[in-house]
PyMOL Python script that loads the backbone (N, CA, C, O; Angstrom):
from pymol import cmd

cmd.read_pdbstr("""\
ATOM      1  N   MET A   1     161.409 111.326  94.580  1.00  0.00           N
ATOM      2  CA  MET A   1     161.154 110.082  93.880  1.00  0.00           C
ATOM      3  C   MET A   1     160.070 110.343  92.842  1.00  0.00           C
ATOM      4  O   MET A   1     159.046 110.940  93.173  1.00  0.00           O
ATOM      5  N   ASP A   2     160.259 109.927  91.629  1.00  0.00           N
ATOM      6  CA  ASP A   2     159.268 110.156  90.595  1.00  0.00           C
ATOM      7  C   ASP A   2     158.197 109.063  90.617  1.00  0.00           C
ATOM      8  O   ASP A   2     158.315 108.072  91.338  1.00  0.00           O
ATOM      9  N   GLU A   3     157.160 109.263  89.819  1.00  0.00           N
ATOM     10  CA  GLU A   3     156.007 108.360  89.818  1.00  0.00           C
ATOM     11  C   GLU A   3     156.379 106.953  89.360  1.00  0.00           C
ATOM     12  O   GLU A   3     155.875 105.978  89.918  1.00  0.00           O
ATOM     13  N   ALA A   4     157.228 106.825  88.381  1.00  0.00           N
ATOM     14  CA  ALA A   4     157.629 105.505  87.881  1.00  0.00           C
ATOM     15  C   ALA A   4     158.378 104.721  88.947  1.00  0.00           C
ATOM     16  O   ALA A   4     158.139 103.527  89.127  1.00  0.00           O
ATOM     17  N   ALA A   5     159.282 105.388  89.654  1.00  0.00           N
ATOM     18  CA  ALA A   5     160.039 104.709  90.702  1.00  0.00           C
ATOM     19  C   ALA A   5     159.119 104.313  91.851  1.00  0.00           C
ATOM     20  O   ALA A   5     159.266 103.238  92.431  1.00  0.00           O
ATOM     21  N   LEU A   6     158.177 105.180  92.172  1.00  0.00           N
ATOM     22  CA  LEU A   6     157.226 104.877  93.233  1.00  0.00           C
ATOM     23  C   LEU A   6     156.340 103.709  92.846  1.00  0.00           C
ATOM     24  O   LEU A   6     156.015 102.862  93.678  1.00  0.00           O
ATOM     25  N   SER A   7     155.953 103.667  91.583  1.00  0.00           N
ATOM     26  CA  SER A   7     155.129 102.568  91.080  1.00  0.00           C
ATOM     27  C   SER A   7     155.866 101.240  91.163  1.00  0.00           C
ATOM     28  O   SER A   7     155.280 100.218  91.522  1.00  0.00           O
ATOM     29  N   ILE A   8     157.127 101.258  90.838  1.00  0.00           N
ATOM     30  CA  ILE A   8     157.930 100.031  90.914  1.00  0.00           C
ATOM     31  C   ILE A   8     158.105  99.615  92.369  1.00  0.00           C
ATOM     32  O   ILE A   8     158.025  98.429  92.688  1.00  0.00           O
ATOM     33  N   THR A   9     158.341 100.576  93.249  1.00  0.00           N
ATOM     34  CA  THR A   9     158.533 100.280  94.663  1.00  0.00           C
ATOM     35  C   THR A   9     157.260  99.672  95.257  1.00  0.00           C
ATOM     36  O   THR A   9     157.320  98.738  96.057  1.00  0.00           O
ATOM     37  N   MET A  10     156.118 100.212  94.856  1.00  0.00           N
ATOM     38  CA  MET A  10     154.846  99.730  95.394  1.00  0.00           C
ATOM     39  C   MET A  10     154.345  98.506  94.628  1.00  0.00           C
ATOM     40  O   MET A  10     153.379  97.868  95.047  1.00  0.00           O
ATOM     41  N   LYS A  11     154.997  98.173  93.501  1.00  0.00           N
ATOM     42  CA  LYS A  11     154.640  97.049  92.660  1.00  0.00           C
ATOM     43  C   LYS A  11     153.209  97.155  92.133  1.00  0.00           C
ATOM     44  O   LYS A  11     152.444  96.192  92.161  1.00  0.00           O
ATOM     45  N   THR A  12     152.875  98.343  91.656  1.00  0.00           N
ATOM     46  CA  THR A  12     151.561  98.540  91.039  1.00  0.00           C
ATOM     47  C   THR A  12     151.735  98.643  89.542  1.00  0.00           C
ATOM     48  O   THR A  12     152.792  99.032  89.044  1.00  0.00           O
ATOM     49  N   THR A  13     150.676  98.287  88.834  1.00  0.00           N
ATOM     50  CA  THR A  13     150.730  98.364  87.381  1.00  0.00           C
ATOM     51  C   THR A  13     149.855  99.478  86.837  1.00  0.00           C
ATOM     52  O   THR A  13     149.993  99.860  85.675  1.00  0.00           O
ATOM     53  N   GLU A  14     148.955 100.005  87.661  1.00  0.00           N
ATOM     54  CA  GLU A  14     148.079 101.078  87.184  1.00  0.00           C
ATOM     55  C   GLU A  14     148.661 102.427  87.579  1.00  0.00           C
ATOM     56  O   GLU A  14     149.388 102.524  88.567  1.00  0.00           O
ATOM     57  N   PRO A  15     148.352 103.455  86.825  1.00  0.00           N
ATOM     58  CA  PRO A  15     148.860 104.795  87.152  1.00  0.00           C
ATOM     59  C   PRO A  15     148.360 105.244  88.519  1.00  0.00           C
ATOM     60  O   PRO A  15     147.247 104.902  88.919  1.00  0.00           O
ATOM     61  N   LEU A  16     149.168 105.999  89.224  1.00  0.00           N
ATOM     62  CA  LEU A  16     148.829 106.417  90.579  1.00  0.00           C
ATOM     63  C   LEU A  16     147.832 107.567  90.618  1.00  0.00           C
ATOM     64  O   LEU A  16     147.155 107.754  91.628  1.00  0.00           O
ATOM     65  N   ASP A  17     147.728 108.337  89.548  1.00  0.00           N
ATOM     66  CA  ASP A  17     146.878 109.510  89.576  1.00  0.00           C
ATOM     67  C   ASP A  17     145.433 109.214  89.197  1.00  0.00           C
ATOM     68  O   ASP A  17     144.643 110.150  89.072  1.00  0.00           O
ATOM     69  N   GLN A  18     145.056 107.961  89.010  1.00  0.00           N
ATOM     70  CA  GLN A  18     143.689 107.617  88.634  1.00  0.00           C
ATOM     71  C   GLN A  18     143.050 106.773  89.721  1.00  0.00           C
ATOM     72  O   GLN A  18     143.713 105.982  90.392  1.00  0.00           O
ATOM     73  N   ASP A  19     141.741 106.962  89.881  1.00  0.00           N
ATOM     74  CA  ASP A  19     140.987 106.150  90.834  1.00  0.00           C
ATOM     75  C   ASP A  19     140.807 104.751  90.263  1.00  0.00           C
ATOM     76  O   ASP A  19     140.826 104.560  89.047  1.00  0.00           O
ATOM     77  N   ALA A  20     140.634 103.790  91.133  1.00  0.00           N
ATOM     78  CA  ALA A  20     140.444 102.407  90.695  1.00  0.00           C
ATOM     79  C   ALA A  20     139.085 102.243  90.027  1.00  0.00           C
ATOM     80  O   ALA A  20     138.973 101.517  89.039  1.00  0.00           O
ATOM     81  N   ASP A  21     138.063 102.894  90.539  1.00  0.00           N
ATOM     82  CA  ASP A  21     136.714 102.775  89.984  1.00  0.00           C
ATOM     83  C   ASP A  21     136.297 104.127  89.416  1.00  0.00           C
ATOM     84  O   ASP A  21     136.083 105.082  90.162  1.00  0.00           O
ATOM     85  N   HIS A  22     136.183 104.202  88.101  1.00  0.00           N
ATOM     86  CA  HIS A  22     135.847 105.476  87.454  1.00  0.00           C
ATOM     87  C   HIS A  22     134.373 105.828  87.601  1.00  0.00           C
ATOM     88  O   HIS A  22     134.001 106.987  87.419  1.00  0.00           O
ATOM     89  N   THR A  23     133.529 104.857  87.925  1.00  0.00           N
ATOM     90  CA  THR A  23     132.104 105.138  88.038  1.00  0.00           C
ATOM     91  C   THR A  23     131.720 105.638  89.420  1.00  0.00           C
ATOM     92  O   THR A  23     130.641 106.207  89.587  1.00  0.00           O
ATOM     93  N   ALA A  24     132.564 105.442  90.399  1.00  0.00           N
ATOM     94  CA  ALA A  24     132.262 105.890  91.761  1.00  0.00           C
ATOM     95  C   ALA A  24     132.465 107.400  91.868  1.00  0.00           C
ATOM     96  O   ALA A  24     133.403 107.961  91.301  1.00  0.00           O
ATOM     97  N   TYR A  25     131.557 108.046  92.613  1.00  0.00           N
ATOM     98  CA  TYR A  25     131.674 109.482  92.818  1.00  0.00           C
ATOM     99  C   TYR A  25     132.680 109.757  93.924  1.00  0.00           C
ATOM    100  O   TYR A  25     132.790 109.008  94.896  1.00  0.00           O
ATOM    101  N   SER A  26     133.393 110.830  93.752  1.00  0.00           N
ATOM    102  CA  SER A  26     134.310 111.231  94.816  1.00  0.00           C
ATOM    103  C   SER A  26     133.495 111.867  95.936  1.00  0.00           C
ATOM    104  O   SER A  26     132.316 112.173  95.760  1.00  0.00           O
ATOM    105  N   ILE A  27     134.111 112.056  97.052  1.00  0.00           N
ATOM    106  CA  ILE A  27     133.440 112.667  98.202  1.00  0.00           C
ATOM    107  C   ILE A  27     133.005 114.084  97.850  1.00  0.00           C
ATOM    108  O   ILE A  27     131.911 114.511  98.221  1.00  0.00           O
ATOM    109  N   GLN A  28     133.854 114.806  97.141  1.00  0.00           N
ATOM    110  CA  GLN A  28     133.525 116.179  96.753  1.00  0.00           C
ATOM    111  C   GLN A  28     132.332 116.208  95.803  1.00  0.00           C
ATOM    112  O   GLN A  28     131.438 117.040  95.963  1.00  0.00           O
ATOM    113  N   GLN A  29     132.306 115.315  94.821  1.00  0.00           N
ATOM    114  CA  GLN A  29     131.181 115.260  93.888  1.00  0.00           C
ATOM    115  C   GLN A  29     129.893 114.927  94.630  1.00  0.00           C
ATOM    116  O   GLN A  29     128.845 115.514  94.363  1.00  0.00           O
ATOM    117  N   SER A  30     129.976 113.998  95.548  1.00  0.00           N
ATOM    118  CA  SER A  30     128.806 113.622  96.329  1.00  0.00           C
ATOM    119  C   SER A  30     128.294 114.806  97.145  1.00  0.00           C
ATOM    120  O   SER A  30     127.089 115.045  97.214  1.00  0.00           O
ATOM    121  N   LYS A  31     129.204 115.535  97.753  1.00  0.00           N
ATOM    122  CA  LYS A  31     128.829 116.707  98.543  1.00  0.00           C
ATOM    123  C   LYS A  31     128.177 117.768  97.660  1.00  0.00           C
ATOM    124  O   LYS A  31     127.161 118.353  98.036  1.00  0.00           O
ATOM    125  N   LEU A  32     128.759 118.017  96.492  1.00  0.00           N
ATOM    126  CA  LEU A  32     128.203 119.012  95.575  1.00  0.00           C
ATOM    127  C   LEU A  32     126.817 118.604  95.091  1.00  0.00           C
ATOM    128  O   LEU A  32     125.919 119.441  94.996  1.00  0.00           O
ATOM    129  N   ARG A  33     126.642 117.330  94.787  1.00  0.00           N
ATOM    130  CA  ARG A  33     125.333 116.851  94.345  1.00  0.00           C
ATOM    131  C   ARG A  33     124.296 116.966  95.458  1.00  0.00           C
ATOM    132  O   ARG A  33     123.145 117.319  95.202  1.00  0.00           O
ATOM    133  N   THR A  34     124.698 116.672  96.680  1.00  0.00           N
ATOM    134  CA  THR A  34     123.783 116.791  97.813  1.00  0.00           C
ATOM    135  C   THR A  34     123.370 118.245  98.015  1.00  0.00           C
ATOM    136  O   THR A  34     122.194 118.529  98.244  1.00  0.00           O
ATOM    137  N   GLU A  35     124.320 119.160  97.932  1.00  0.00           N
ATOM    138  CA  GLU A  35     124.011 120.586  98.071  1.00  0.00           C
ATOM    139  C   GLU A  35     123.087 121.055  96.953  1.00  0.00           C
ATOM    140  O   GLU A  35     122.154 121.820  97.198  1.00  0.00           O
ATOM    141  N   GLU A  36     123.339 120.606  95.743  1.00  0.00           N
ATOM    142  CA  GLU A  36     122.497 120.987  94.601  1.00  0.00           C
ATOM    143  C   GLU A  36     121.087 120.435  94.773  1.00  0.00           C
ATOM    144  O   GLU A  36     120.109 121.133  94.501  1.00  0.00           O
ATOM    145  N   ASP A  37     120.976 119.200  95.218  1.00  0.00           N
ATOM    146  CA  ASP A  37     119.656 118.616  95.473  1.00  0.00           C
ATOM    147  C   ASP A  37     118.912 119.400  96.547  1.00  0.00           C
ATOM    148  O   ASP A  37     117.703 119.612  96.447  1.00  0.00           O
ATOM    149  N   HIS A  38     119.635 119.822  97.564  1.00  0.00           N
ATOM    150  CA  HIS A  38     119.019 120.616  98.641  1.00  0.00           C
ATOM    151  C   HIS A  38     118.517 121.952  98.106  1.00  0.00           C
ATOM    152  O   HIS A  38     117.409 122.378  98.430  1.00  0.00           O
ATOM    153  N   ARG A  39     119.328 122.608  97.294  1.00  0.00           N
ATOM    154  CA  ARG A  39     118.914 123.890  96.701  1.00  0.00           C
ATOM    155  C   ARG A  39     117.683 123.703  95.811  1.00  0.00           C
ATOM    156  O   ARG A  39     116.759 124.516  95.847  1.00  0.00           O
ATOM    157  N   LEU A  40     117.673 122.641  95.020  1.00  0.00           N
ATOM    158  CA  LEU A  40     116.531 122.374  94.145  1.00  0.00           C
ATOM    159  C   LEU A  40     115.267 122.101  94.959  1.00  0.00           C
ATOM    160  O   LEU A  40     114.178 122.539  94.589  1.00  0.00           O
ATOM    161  N   THR A  41     115.416 121.384  96.057  1.00  0.00           N
ATOM    162  CA  THR A  41     114.270 121.099  96.919  1.00  0.00           C
ATOM    163  C   THR A  41     113.716 122.383  97.531  1.00  0.00           C
ATOM    164  O   THR A  41     112.502 122.581  97.573  1.00  0.00           O
ATOM    165  N   LEU A  42     114.602 123.246  98.002  1.00  0.00           N
ATOM    166  CA  LEU A  42     114.155 124.520  98.571  1.00  0.00           C
ATOM    167  C   LEU A  42     113.471 125.391  97.527  1.00  0.00           C
ATOM    168  O   LEU A  42     112.459 126.031  97.811  1.00  0.00           O
ATOM    169  N   ALA A  43     114.023 125.414  96.322  1.00  0.00           N
ATOM    170  CA  ALA A  43     113.421 126.200  95.246  1.00  0.00           C
ATOM    171  C   ALA A  43     112.043 125.666  94.883  1.00  0.00           C
ATOM    172  O   ALA A  43     111.120 126.441  94.636  1.00  0.00           O
ATOM    173  N   GLU A  44     111.903 124.352  94.849  1.00  0.00           N
ATOM    174  CA  GLU A  44     110.612 123.755  94.517  1.00  0.00           C
ATOM    175  C   GLU A  44     109.579 124.052  95.607  1.00  0.00           C
ATOM    176  O   GLU A  44     108.412 124.298  95.303  1.00  0.00           O
ATOM    177  N   ARG A  45     110.000 124.030  96.869  1.00  0.00           N
ATOM    178  CA  ARG A  45     109.088 124.389  97.968  1.00  0.00           C
ATOM    179  C   ARG A  45     108.625 125.833  97.842  1.00  0.00           C
ATOM    180  O   ARG A  45     107.452 126.140  98.055  1.00  0.00           O
ATOM    181  N   LYS A  46     109.556 126.715  97.493  1.00  0.00           N
ATOM    182  CA  LYS A  46     109.209 128.129  97.343  1.00  0.00           C
ATOM    183  C   LYS A  46     108.229 128.325  96.183  1.00  0.00           C
ATOM    184  O   LYS A  46     107.272 129.092  96.290  1.00  0.00           O
ATOM    185  N   LYS A  47     108.479 127.627  95.083  1.00  0.00           N
ATOM    186  CA  LYS A  47     107.573 127.712  93.935  1.00  0.00           C
ATOM    187  C   LYS A  47     106.178 127.216  94.304  1.00  0.00           C
ATOM    188  O   LYS A  47     105.177 127.818  93.915  1.00  0.00           O
ATOM    189  N   GLU A  48     106.117 126.131  95.046  1.00  0.00           N
ATOM    190  CA  GLU A  48     104.824 125.572  95.453  1.00  0.00           C
ATOM    191  C   GLU A  48     104.078 126.539  96.366  1.00  0.00           C
ATOM    192  O   GLU A  48     102.857 126.669  96.276  1.00  0.00           O
ATOM    193  N   LYS A  49     104.812 127.213  97.239  1.00  0.00           N
ATOM    194  CA  LYS A  49     104.198 128.201  98.132  1.00  0.00           C
ATOM    195  C   LYS A  49     103.611 129.360  97.317  1.00  0.00           C
ATOM    196  O   LYS A  49     102.504 129.819  97.599  1.00  0.00           O
ATOM    197  N   VAL A  50     104.343 129.828  96.319  1.00  0.00           N
ATOM    198  CA  VAL A  50     103.857 130.910  95.464  1.00  0.00           C
ATOM    199  C   VAL A  50     102.636 130.447  94.662  1.00  0.00           C
ATOM    200  O   VAL A  50     101.675 131.197  94.493  1.00  0.00           O
ATOM    201  N   ARG A  51     102.685 129.208  94.174  1.00  0.00           N
ATOM    202  CA  ARG A  51     101.527 128.668  93.440  1.00  0.00           C
ATOM    203  C   ARG A  51     100.285 128.620  94.327  1.00  0.00           C
ATOM    204  O   ARG A  51      99.183 128.932  93.877  1.00  0.00           O
ATOM    205  N   ASP A  52     100.468 128.230  95.588  1.00  0.00           N
ATOM    206  CA  ASP A  52      99.345 128.196  96.524  1.00  0.00           C
ATOM    207  C   ASP A  52      98.788 129.595  96.764  1.00  0.00           C
ATOM    208  O   ASP A  52      97.573 129.780  96.837  1.00  0.00           O
ATOM    209  N   GLN A  53      99.677 130.576  96.887  1.00  0.00           N
ATOM    210  CA  GLN A  53      99.221 131.957  97.084  1.00  0.00           C
ATOM    211  C   GLN A  53      98.439 132.447  95.867  1.00  0.00           C
ATOM    212  O   GLN A  53      97.422 133.126  96.013  1.00  0.00           O
ATOM    213  N   ILE A  54      98.907 132.109  94.683  1.00  0.00           N
ATOM    214  CA  ILE A  54      98.210 132.514  93.460  1.00  0.00           C
ATOM    215  C   ILE A  54      96.831 131.867  93.399  1.00  0.00           C
ATOM    216  O   ILE A  54      95.852 132.514  93.029  1.00  0.00           O
ATOM    217  N   THR A  55      96.757 130.585  93.765  1.00  0.00           N
ATOM    218  CA  THR A  55      95.472 129.888  93.774  1.00  0.00           C
ATOM    219  C   THR A  55      94.514 130.549  94.763  1.00  0.00           C
ATOM    220  O   THR A  55      93.335 130.730  94.456  1.00  0.00           O
ATOM    221  N   ASP A  56      95.011 130.907  95.944  1.00  0.00           N
ATOM    222  CA  ASP A  56      94.174 131.591  96.932  1.00  0.00           C
ATOM    223  C   ASP A  56      93.678 132.933  96.405  1.00  0.00           C
ATOM    224  O   ASP A  56      92.513 133.283  96.590  1.00  0.00           O
ATOM    225  N   LEU A  57      94.558 133.681  95.753  1.00  0.00           N
ATOM    226  CA  LEU A  57      94.158 134.974  95.195  1.00  0.00           C
ATOM    227  C   LEU A  57      93.114 134.813  94.087  1.00  0.00           C
ATOM    228  O   LEU A  57      92.168 135.596  93.998  1.00  0.00           O
ATOM    229  N   ARG A  58      93.294 133.802  93.255  1.00  0.00           N
ATOM    230  CA  ARG A  58      92.304 133.541  92.194  1.00  0.00           C
ATOM    231  C   ARG A  58      90.942 133.191  92.786  1.00  0.00           C
ATOM    232  O   ARG A  58      89.911 133.683  92.328  1.00  0.00           O
ATOM    233  N   ASN A  59      90.950 132.338  93.810  1.00  0.00           N
ATOM    234  CA  ASN A  59      89.686 131.964  94.452  1.00  0.00           C
ATOM    235  C   ASN A  59      89.009 133.169  95.088  1.00  0.00           C
ATOM    236  O   ASN A  59      87.790 133.315  95.000  1.00  0.00           O
ATOM    237  N   THR A  60      89.792 134.033  95.729  1.00  0.00           N
ATOM    238  CA  THR A  60      89.244 135.253  96.326  1.00  0.00           C
ATOM    239  C   THR A  60      88.646 136.154  95.254  1.00  0.00           C
ATOM    240  O   THR A  60      87.564 136.714  95.435  1.00  0.00           O
ATOM    241  N   PHE A  61      89.355 136.291  94.140  1.00  0.00           N
ATOM    242  CA  PHE A  61      88.846 137.118  93.047  1.00  0.00           C
ATOM    243  C   PHE A  61      87.544 136.554  92.493  1.00  0.00           C
ATOM    244  O   PHE A  61      86.613 137.306  92.205  1.00  0.00           O
ATOM    245  N   LEU A  62      87.475 135.234  92.345  1.00  0.00           N
ATOM    246  CA  LEU A  62      86.247 134.620  91.830  1.00  0.00           C
ATOM    247  C   LEU A  62      85.070 134.856  92.782  1.00  0.00           C
ATOM    248  O   LEU A  62      83.948 135.081  92.329  1.00  0.00           O
ATOM    249  N   LYS A  63      85.314 134.807  94.087  1.00  0.00           N
ATOM    250  CA  LYS A  63      84.254 135.078  95.065  1.00  0.00           C
ATOM    251  C   LYS A  63      83.771 136.522  94.953  1.00  0.00           C
ATOM    252  O   LYS A  63      82.570 136.792  94.948  1.00  0.00           O
ATOM    253  N   ILE A  64      84.723 137.435  94.863  1.00  0.00           N
ATOM    254  CA  ILE A  64      84.362 138.860  94.754  1.00  0.00           C
ATOM    255  C   ILE A  64      83.617 139.112  93.450  1.00  0.00           C
ATOM    256  O   ILE A  64      82.624 139.839  93.428  1.00  0.00           O
ATOM    257  N   SER A  65      84.091 138.518  92.378  1.00  0.00           N
ATOM    258  CA  SER A  65      83.435 138.680  91.082  1.00  0.00           C
ATOM    259  C   SER A  65      82.019 138.103  91.123  1.00  0.00           C
ATOM    260  O   SER A  65      81.094 138.675  90.547  1.00  0.00           O
ATOM    261  N   GLY A  66      81.856 136.974  91.802  1.00  0.00           N
ATOM    262  CA  GLY A  66      80.517 136.383  91.938  1.00  0.00           C
ATOM    263  C   GLY A  66      79.591 137.264  92.752  1.00  0.00           C
ATOM    264  O   GLY A  66      78.417 137.410  92.412  1.00  0.00           O
ATOM    265  N   LYS A  67      80.105 137.858  93.829  1.00  0.00           N
ATOM    266  CA  LYS A  67      79.283 138.785  94.619  1.00  0.00           C
ATOM    267  C   LYS A  67      78.888 139.996  93.788  1.00  0.00           C
ATOM    268  O   LYS A  67      77.774 140.506  93.910  1.00  0.00           O
ATOM    269  N   ASN A  68      79.804 140.452  92.946  1.00  0.00           N
ATOM    270  CA  ASN A  68      79.511 141.591  92.084  1.00  0.00           C
ATOM    271  C   ASN A  68      78.397 141.233  91.099  1.00  0.00           C
ATOM    272  O   ASN A  68      77.503 142.041  90.849  1.00  0.00           O
ATOM    273  N   THR A  69      78.452 140.039  90.549  1.00  0.00           N
ATOM    274  CA  THR A  69      77.440 139.604  89.588  1.00  0.00           C
ATOM    275  C   THR A  69      76.086 139.455  90.267  1.00  0.00           C
ATOM    276  O   THR A  69      75.055 139.764  89.670  1.00  0.00           O
ATOM    277  N   ASP A  70      76.081 138.985  91.505  1.00  0.00           N
ATOM    278  CA  ASP A  70      74.825 138.776  92.233  1.00  0.00           C
ATOM    279  C   ASP A  70      74.246 140.070  92.797  1.00  0.00           C
ATOM    280  O   ASP A  70      73.083 140.099  93.199  1.00  0.00           O
ATOM    281  N   ALA A  71      75.026 141.125  92.833  1.00  0.00           N
ATOM    282  CA  ALA A  71      74.547 142.394  93.399  1.00  0.00           C
ATOM    283  C   ALA A  71      73.525 143.034  92.462  1.00  0.00           C
ATOM    284  O   ALA A  71      73.426 142.696  91.282  1.00  0.00           O
ATOM    285  N   GLU A  72      72.788 143.951  93.024  1.00  0.00           N
ATOM    286  CA  GLU A  72      71.796 144.681  92.227  1.00  0.00           C
ATOM    287  C   GLU A  72      72.510 145.517  91.169  1.00  0.00           C
ATOM    288  O   GLU A  72      73.680 145.875  91.309  1.00  0.00           O
ATOM    289  N   GLU A  73      71.774 145.808  90.122  1.00  0.00           N
ATOM    290  CA  GLU A  73      72.352 146.491  88.955  1.00  0.00           C
ATOM    291  C   GLU A  73      73.037 147.805  89.327  1.00  0.00           C
ATOM    292  O   GLU A  73      74.130 148.086  88.835  1.00  0.00           O
ATOM    293  N   HIS A  74      72.431 148.594  90.167  1.00  0.00           N
ATOM    294  CA  HIS A  74      73.007 149.902  90.491  1.00  0.00           C
ATOM    295  C   HIS A  74      74.215 149.801  91.431  1.00  0.00           C
ATOM    296  O   HIS A  74      74.945 150.780  91.589  1.00  0.00           O
ATOM    297  N   LEU A  75      74.442 148.631  92.061  1.00  0.00           N
ATOM    298  CA  LEU A  75      75.578 148.445  92.950  1.00  0.00           C
ATOM    299  C   LEU A  75      76.777 147.783  92.270  1.00  0.00           C
ATOM    300  O   LEU A  75      77.880 147.779  92.816  1.00  0.00           O
ATOM    301  N   ARG A  76      76.562 147.232  91.097  1.00  0.00           N
ATOM    302  CA  ARG A  76      77.641 146.511  90.406  1.00  0.00           C
ATOM    303  C   ARG A  76      78.716 147.475  89.903  1.00  0.00           C
ATOM    304  O   ARG A  76      78.450 148.627  89.558  1.00  0.00           O
ATOM    305  N   ILE A  77      79.930 146.954  89.878  1.00  0.00           N
ATOM    306  CA  ILE A  77      81.016 147.709  89.260  1.00  0.00           C
ATOM    307  C   ILE A  77      81.349 147.052  87.922  1.00  0.00           C
ATOM    308  O   ILE A  77      81.058 145.876  87.703  1.00  0.00           O
ATOM    309  N   THR A  78      81.949 147.816  87.051  1.00  0.00           N
ATOM    310  CA  THR A  78      82.257 147.284  85.718  1.00  0.00           C
ATOM    311  C   THR A  78      83.512 146.416  85.775  1.00  0.00           C
ATOM    312  O   THR A  78      84.283 146.465  86.733  1.00  0.00           O
ATOM    313  N   GLU A  79      83.692 145.631  84.733  1.00  0.00           N
ATOM    314  CA  GLU A  79      84.881 144.779  84.654  1.00  0.00           C
ATOM    315  C   GLU A  79      86.158 145.618  84.590  1.00  0.00           C
ATOM    316  O   GLU A  79      87.206 145.190  85.072  1.00  0.00           O
ATOM    317  N   ASP A  80      86.074 146.801  84.000  1.00  0.00           N
ATOM    318  CA  ASP A  80      87.247 147.679  83.932  1.00  0.00           C
ATOM    319  C   ASP A  80      87.716 148.108  85.320  1.00  0.00           C
ATOM    320  O   ASP A  80      88.904 148.353  85.529  1.00  0.00           O
ATOM    321  N   ASP A  81      86.789 148.198  86.262  1.00  0.00           N
ATOM    322  CA  ASP A  81      87.156 148.589  87.621  1.00  0.00           C
ATOM    323  C   ASP A  81      87.953 147.495  88.331  1.00  0.00           C
ATOM    324  O   ASP A  81      88.650 147.781  89.304  1.00  0.00           O
ATOM    325  N   PHE A  82      87.863 146.259  87.867  1.00  0.00           N
ATOM    326  CA  PHE A  82      88.632 145.169  88.457  1.00  0.00           C
ATOM    327  C   PHE A  82      90.102 145.210  88.037  1.00  0.00           C
ATOM    328  O   PHE A  82      90.951 144.599  88.685  1.00  0.00           O
ATOM    329  N   GLN A  83      90.397 145.920  86.969  1.00  0.00           N
ATOM    330  CA  GLN A  83      91.787 145.998  86.503  1.00  0.00           C
ATOM    331  C   GLN A  83      92.519 147.083  87.289  1.00  0.00           C
ATOM    332  O   GLN A  83      92.215 148.271  87.182  1.00  0.00           O
ATOM    333  N   ILE A  84      93.470 146.647  88.061  1.00  0.00           N
ATOM    334  CA  ILE A  84      94.238 147.583  88.882  1.00  0.00           C
ATOM    335  C   ILE A  84      95.207 148.379  88.039  1.00  0.00           C
ATOM    336  O   ILE A  84      95.379 149.579  88.252  1.00  0.00           O
ATOM    337  N   ASP A  85      95.838 147.729  87.089  1.00  0.00           N
ATOM    338  CA  ASP A  85      96.830 148.376  86.238  1.00  0.00           C
ATOM    339  C   ASP A  85      96.479 148.128  84.771  1.00  0.00           C
ATOM    340  O   ASP A  85      96.984 147.180  84.171  1.00  0.00           O
ATOM    341  N   PRO A  86      95.624 148.963  84.188  1.00  0.00           N
ATOM    342  CA  PRO A  86      95.199 148.735  82.795  1.00  0.00           C
ATOM    343  C   PRO A  86      96.359 148.864  81.786  1.00  0.00           C
ATOM    344  O   PRO A  86      96.309 148.265  80.712  1.00  0.00           O
ATOM    345  N   ASP A  87      97.387 149.633  82.123  1.00  0.00           N
ATOM    346  CA  ASP A  87      98.538 149.775  81.226  1.00  0.00           C
ATOM    347  C   ASP A  87      99.273 148.442  81.073  1.00  0.00           C
ATOM    348  O   ASP A  87      99.829 148.146  80.015  1.00  0.00           O
ATOM    349  N   PHE A  88      99.269 147.652  82.132  1.00  0.00           N
ATOM    350  CA  PHE A  88      99.924 146.340  82.075  1.00  0.00           C
ATOM    351  C   PHE A  88      99.281 145.459  81.013  1.00  0.00           C
ATOM    352  O   PHE A  88      99.968 144.801  80.232  1.00  0.00           O
ATOM    353  N   PHE A  89      97.962 145.457  80.995  1.00  0.00           N
ATOM    354  CA  PHE A  89      97.267 144.632  80.001  1.00  0.00           C
ATOM    355  C   PHE A  89      97.406 145.197  78.597  1.00  0.00           C
ATOM    356  O   PHE A  89      97.375 144.454  77.616  1.00  0.00           O
ATOM    357  N   ALA A  90      97.559 146.501  78.504  1.00  0.00           N
ATOM    358  CA  ALA A  90      97.802 147.110  77.204  1.00  0.00           C
ATOM    359  C   ALA A  90      99.164 146.674  76.646  1.00  0.00           C
ATOM    360  O   ALA A  90      99.308 146.455  75.443  1.00  0.00           O
ATOM    361  N   ILE A  91     100.144 146.551  77.520  1.00  0.00           N
ATOM    362  CA  ILE A  91     101.478 146.113  77.108  1.00  0.00           C
ATOM    363  C   ILE A  91     101.445 144.657  76.665  1.00  0.00           C
ATOM    364  O   ILE A  91     102.087 144.280  75.685  1.00  0.00           O
ATOM    365  N   LEU A  92     100.683 143.836  77.404  1.00  0.00           N
ATOM    366  CA  LEU A  92     100.591 142.420  77.039  1.00  0.00           C
ATOM    367  C   LEU A  92      99.931 142.258  75.695  1.00  0.00           C
ATOM    368  O   LEU A  92      99.765 141.134  75.220  1.00  0.00           O
TER     369      LEU A  92
END
""", "prot")
cmd.dss("prot")
cmd.show_as("cartoon", "prot")
cmd.util.cbc("prot")
cmd.orient("prot")
């Protein structure tokens, strides 16, 4: 039975291959959006964790740098000694 005959049999006037409400999300779209939102939430949590680690490392460095500044002259290390990879900064 073709679509036109089925439409007449069911007495419908709208095409059968279209949803009645075009603004409503399908179940599949809803599922995909939920999964995407979940992935975005996990990524944001991971980014926040890395940001916290960076903040902790910066605070630790500032404490060490302050101790270096407060140390006696003959015990201080130079700022160049704080650079672990000087080639990296040369590239930047």
